[in-house]
Every structure is written in C-alpha cells, then in structure tokens.
N, C-alpha and C positions, 0 to 999 in steps of 0.2 A: 438526401445533403453526404457530401463528404466529409471524413473528419479533420480535413483543414479548416473546410466553411464552419463546423462546431467549433472549432481551436478558436476562429477568428469570430463569431458570436459569442465564445465565454468572455473573451479578451476585452472585445468593445467598449464594456463599461467600463474598467476600470487598467486601461493598457497603459495611463500615465503614472498609475500605483504599482502597477506591475516594473515597471522601468525604474523604481526609487527601492522598489525590496530586489531587484538584481544589483543594483549597486550597494546595498548595505550588504547581501548576502556574500558579495566577492570579496567586499574589505575586510568583513567578518572570518572567511575562508582565507586569509591568504597571512604571510608571515614573512619574514627574512632572514630567517635561519637556516640555511641548504640544505640537508634532507627533508624536513620538515614543509620547508616550502617547497619544495618539488614534489611532495606528495601530497600536498591541497593543490596545488597547479593542476596536477593531475584529476586530480577530485573535482574540479571546478569544469574540465574537460570534458568530462562525463553528465551533466547536468540534463535532465528529463525535461517535462511540458511543463514543470511545476503547478502539477495539479492541485495541491495542497496547500502553496502559498495562495493560488487561485480561490478556493475553496473559500482561507483564512479571509482574504481581503473583499471577495465577495457579502460574506457574512456580516464584517464590519460595515460595509456599506448599505447593506439592506436595515439594517437597526439603530443607524447614525450617520457616521463618518468614519473617513479612515483617517488614522491617525500615526504618531510616532508609537504608540503603543502596539494598535496593528502592525507595523512593520517588526517592531522587536518579536512580538509575539510569531509572526510566518517565517522570520529567520530563526529564531531560535527552534523553532518546528522542523524546518527544512534541514537543520544541520542536526538534529534527533535523528532525522529519517535517516539522513546521512553514513552518521555513524553506524546506528544500524546496521545496515547495506553493509559497511564493509567489515563488523562485525562477524553477521551471516556467513559473510562469504568466506573467512577466515574457517568460521564450524562447518558449514558446507563444502568446503574444499574444493569451492568455485574458480573458473580460472576465466571467467567473462562477467562481464557488466556491462550492458547498453553496450554491446559488441565489440566494448574493450577489453583488453585485459584487466581483469581485477586487481586490486590495490595490493593483494597478498602474494600474487602473482609476480607482479610488477616489482615489488619491492620487500616482499616476506612476511610470513607471519607476523613477527614481531613490530616489522614498522607497521604494519596493517593494524595489528592490536591498539600499539600504542597512539598512532595517527587519530584511530575511534574515539579512544579515551581523552584524546586534546580535543576533538569534534564536541564530545560531550560537557566538557567544563567550560569551551564555548559558548554552548548551548544555553549552560544555566547564567553563563555571566550576563547573556545579552539578555534573558528573560528578567533577569534581576532589575535591570535597566528601567521595566515598568512601573516598580514601584509597587506594584501589585503582591502580597503575600501569597493570593488565592490564587492568582495566574502561575507564581512559582509551584506553588503546591501541584498545580493541574500537570504542568510538565512533570514535575519529577516525579508524579504519578504515572503517568504514561509511560516513562523510561523503564520502570519498576515493571510495569507490565508489561512491555514488550519482552524483557527477559524473560519473563515467566511465560509466554509465549513462545517462546523459542527452545525454554527446556520442555515444554507441554509437547512443542512437536517432536522433539529427542524421546519424550515417556512413549510416546504413543505409534511410533517408529517400531519403539522395543517392544511394544505390546504385544500379546500374542491374541491378542480380540481386536474388532474390527466394528466402531460406531460413529454411528452420523454425528450423534452429538459431540465423539472427542473432537469430529474435524470443526464443526463451528467451536465449539470451547477456543480450539487455535487459533481458527479466521477471526473470533471478539478477540482476543486478547492479543492480535498482532495490526492485521489490517485495519477491522474496521474501529480499532482504538485509537486507533491514529488521525483517520478522518474522522472520528468524531473530536476528538479532541482539536484539530482545526478548524473546526464549526465551532465548537464552543468557544473559544479561547478569540474566534475574530467577533463575534458575539460579546463577548464579556469586553474584547475593546473599544467598542461603541457604546460602553454604558445598559448595556441590554436588561432585560427585565430575567428574574427568574424564569419565568413560562418559557421565553424568549430563547434562553441559551438552552432549556432544555429541548425546546421544538430545536431550535440546530445543531443541537447533538446528535438526537436520534435521526434526522436527514443525514448528518455524516457517518452514523454508524450505518445506515440503508446503503449510502454512497460505497462504504467501504467492504459491505460485505458482499455489493453487487460486481464491484473492482476485483475482488479474491476468485471469486467463482469464476466471472470471466475469464480471470489468468489462468484459473487452473484447465478451464476448456481448451484453451491454449495447447495444452501438452496430450490431446490428443488428434491434432493436426500438424502435419510438416511440411510448413510453406516459407518461402525465404522472407515473405511479408512479416511472417509470427517471428521468424528468428529463432527457432530455436528445434531441437529435433524432438520426435513423437516419441514421448515415455520418458521425458527425461526427468519428471518427477517421481515415477517409476526408478527410475535407476538410482537414485537418493533414496531409496526405502518410503516413500510418499505415496499413500491412498488416499485422492481426492474425492470430492462426492460423487460426479459421475459414476466411477467404478464401483464408491461403497455403496452405494443405490442399487445398482445392479446386481451386487454379490450376496446384499442382504433380502435382495427380494427374488432371487432367480434358483436359490438354493444349490447350484452347481458345484457338486465338491472338488473336482478337476480345477475350475477355476478359484477358488477358495484356497489349494494347497499351492497354485502358482502363485495368488495374494500373499499369501503367507513366506513365499520365499524371496517377494519382492522386499516384504519386510523386514527379513534376515539380509538384504544385499546379496543374495544368492542367485538370483531370477537370470535367466541367459538373457540376451537378446529378441531371440525367438518367444519365449514365454511371454516376454512383457508387449514385442509384436500382439501376440494371440489374445494376452487380457484388453488391450487398446480397441483390438477389432472387435472381441466378445464386448464391451460394452457402448462400443456405437452400434453394435448389433439390436442390441438390446434397450435402447432407447436412453442410455443414461447422459447423453448429452441433452436429449429434450429435456428430463427429469431438471438438471442443473438448469436450463434457460427458464422452466416454471418457477424455481425459486429466486432467478436474478426478477423475475417480471413481477411476482409478489413484494419482494422489497421496492423495485420500483415503481408500485402502485404505493406505498407509501412515501416515498419520499416525492412525488407527485402531489399529494395530499399538502407535505408544508410547502409547497410552490404556490398551489392554489390557495393555503390559508395563510401563509405567513408572508409571501412576495408581492406588495404591492406595485412598484414601479415596471412599467413595459418592458423598461432595456435591461433591469436584473431580470424579470422571469423569463424572459427571454435569453438572456445568461444563464441562468439556475437552469431552464430548460434543456440547454444546450449541453450543458454540463452533464446532467442526469443523462442525454442520451448518449454523448460520446465513450462515459462509461462503460454503458452497456453493450455499444457498439465498434470500441474499440479494435485493432489488430495489433497492438505494441503492449 
C-alpha cells in the first residue's frame, strides 16, 4: 500500500472533521497587521500532512465524539508545534523547512522569534476556550517539555560523551511528548476515562518514538524523495540512534574520534560520509528499525485492545503503518 493510500485510509472516517479543523486553524493563524499577516500567511503555506491533528481527532472519535473541545485542542496543539518548529529553525540556523525557506531566512531571526511567540500565545488562548483547566495545564506542560528537550539536545551536542539514553531523553521530551499529548487531549476532549486517557497517551508516545527514529534513519540516505542530504544531522553536531549504537558496540577508536569531531562541529564532509557509511556497514540502521518494530508492537496492542469500530481500527492501523513506512 502506498503512502497516499495509507493517508486516505487514515482520513476516511474523519474527513469532515479534518476540514472543520483546517478552517479553525487557518482562521486562528491569520492576522490583518502588515508584517505579521505576511509571516502567518507564509507559515500556513508550509502546512504538512496534519499527522498530529489527525491523531487528536481519531482519539476523540474512538472514545466518544469529536466536538468543539476537540477542535480547540487539535488547533492549539498544531499551533504550539508550528511555533516550536519556527523557534527550532532559529536555534539550528536552518534555511529550509518542508522544501521552503525557513521563516528566519525569509524574514530574519527577530521576526521569526516574535512570530513564534505570537503563535504560542494564540495557542494558549485557544486551549483556554475549552474551559478545562486540566487541558490548559497539559498544553502548558507540553510547551515547557518541548523547550527542555531542545535545551537537552544542545547540551548533548556539547557533551564529550555518547549515550543511547541521552538520545532517548531528547526524543522523549521533543517528538514523543508532542504525539502523546495530542493523543491524550483527543481522548480527554471526548470525556474518556483516566485509563483510556492513559492508554491513548501511551499510544501517542510509541508513535512519537517511531516517528523520530524513522526521521533519523533518513539522514543515512540521500534521495530526492527524502529531500535532505546524507549526514545533515551530523553537520549540526547531532548523533542519532543508528550511529550511537554502532559506536558503542564496535569500539572503533578512529570512528569514535570522528564522532567527537562531529559533536564539536569540526568534522569534514569526508569524515561525515565515512561515519555514515560505517554506520550502515555495521547494521546501525537495522538496529534502529528493530527499535521501531518494538514500539510498533506496543502501538498495535492499543489498537487491538482499545479500538472497536472497524473503520477506526483500519484508520489507526494505517496511521501506524504510515509512520513506520513514511519517506518524508
């Protein structure tokens, strides 16, 4: 099944609800004031596949029904995610996002940071419309967790040690926390029980871990479809799961020295290419894929136990398969 087929299966039981979400999101990410209006319009043009809102809406539909609270939660979450990407691009000095110029490159760092701040504030205003102090608290906690994850990533890059646990700590606080919160707020919006919310959160966490590991595997391949050059993470000083595993288990002093040069941001393109090749030759990719499969099994258990409606079961299965198989 192609990725477009999988996306179609995901959207099928929630297509109308996704259109309603899109309208609210676009309206919320609009302004009439000069520069801010231009920046927000630019941000809207870079919309992705809406994986996170789809998860929130699917969870709400699975545990009850999609309602205004669901839409507010999905919109606030997507806005917080959008703001975090803008801020991350400033920190990483990135020049592209989803094939377009990053906001910081198009409008400058000052405008990018302030636009991100505006979007965060708007997200908090929208989640407040749920009337739920608990949901506001959950979203606020996510914001602080994402920031801690970014700071943790910077400290890991600067550290003179290499640890698989450090890698997991970073993606737990960044990608996994975002997906788990999307799932949890979706369930909460449908008045799910505490056990149901906990199960939803665990499913989202597994999805987030798979999503990030899959994203990191992309860095070891250079194709037009993936859309980023080989070793891009390493050029930013980041060592991801495949190379970490190989370095810690092979004991190659020369490659470890190159890895330390990567962390210091002084590795040459040739050294990065050698480290990428070394990782692939020593089954680093296969190790990361096994980790994805383990998390995938956890996610399938949720679908088996908690999803009863056949159409939703198919949608959740397609969602999981898409995250595992995606190429972008």
